[in-house]
N, C-alpha and C positions, 0 to 999 in steps of 0.2 A: 877648735869648737868639736867637740865633743858627741852634743845631741844633736845635732843640726835643726832637728823637725823641731821638737820642745821649746829650743832658743827663740827661735819666727814668733810661735803660735804666744811665748809666754812675749814676748817686745810686743807681739802684733794685739796681745789684749788688754796689755800698758799705754795702749792710744799708738805707739809707730807705725811709719809704712818698710814692710819692705820693698829692699831698694837692692832686685839682682846684679851683680857687676862683675860674671865668671865668678874665680876666683876666690875673691872676694865678697862674700851679701853684708850690706850694711843697712839701718835701721835708724829711720831719723824720729823730729822730736820735734817739732817744731825749728826752730835752726841745728840743732842738734845733732848730730850727728857717729852713731859707732861702725865702725867696720870687724865683718867675721872675717880672720885668716883660714876660708875651709881647710880643712886636711891636705887635699891634693895642695896646698899655698904652703904647708909645710913638710913639703918632702927636696922644697925647693933650695937650689943651696945657694941660689942668688940673694932668696929672699932675705934678706938683715933690717927692714927694715918695721924693727918691731919693736918691745919694752926688749932690753937687753936679760934678764934677768925670765921675758916672756913664756910660758908653754899654751901650748894650745887652749883654750878656751877659759884663760887668765886675763884676765882685764876690769882695775876699778872704773868708773864714771859715775857723772854730777854733771846732772839735769836741772836743771831753774824751772820750779812743779811755777801756777804764773794763778791757779786756783787756790784752793781753799783748800785750808788741811781739813773734816769734810769728804770734798770733793777729791783727797788725792786717797788718802784710807780707803776710799771703798775702791775706787778701780785698785787699789792695792788688795783688799780680798775680791775682788773677778777677778782677779790674775791667782790665784792665789798664793799671794809673795804676800808674808808675814815678816811684819817688822823686825828687823833683827837693834836699834836702839834708836830715840824717838819718841818725839820732837825733842831736842838739842837743837842748844844755842848753838851756831855757829862763825864764826866770816868765812866767807865768800872773795871766791876772784873778780864779781864785780868793781867798778872804781877803783882799781891796783888791788886788791882781796882787801877794802878796806870798812864791806858793806859789810854792816850784820845781819845776820837773817835764822829759821830757823832750820832743822835740816832732819829729815827720814830717811833712816837707812832701812836698804834687804837688801836678798841676792835675786842673782840669774837662776837657772837651775844647772847651770854650772860651774854655782857657789861665787860669781862678780858678785863686788860689794855694788850697789848699787845707790846710788844718795842725790833725794831729794832735796834742794834746798829752792825756802821761801820768802820771799827780800818785803 
């Protein structure tokens, strides 16, 4: 995670709550949680519980959005998050990966892809 303060401000603007956990900071969004591995953790050779090709600041995250598409677009605009793709039809992970929804994609300050899916 290269720009810690900017990342926390971005996710806070999206409505997430920041949870500090030492060398990991997390944001929660309803029942969803993202763990951000702080730079000091990447220096620890025992830190192996991460994506195999991950580098600091990487990720690909999907949130279930319970509100309307218009509300989501307003929140993204307030967070200065540009829509990269969408709204587009997608099959989501609910019910064993067979539920159709509509997704909108954006990126966070470290360029991680974020998908918001609405069922």
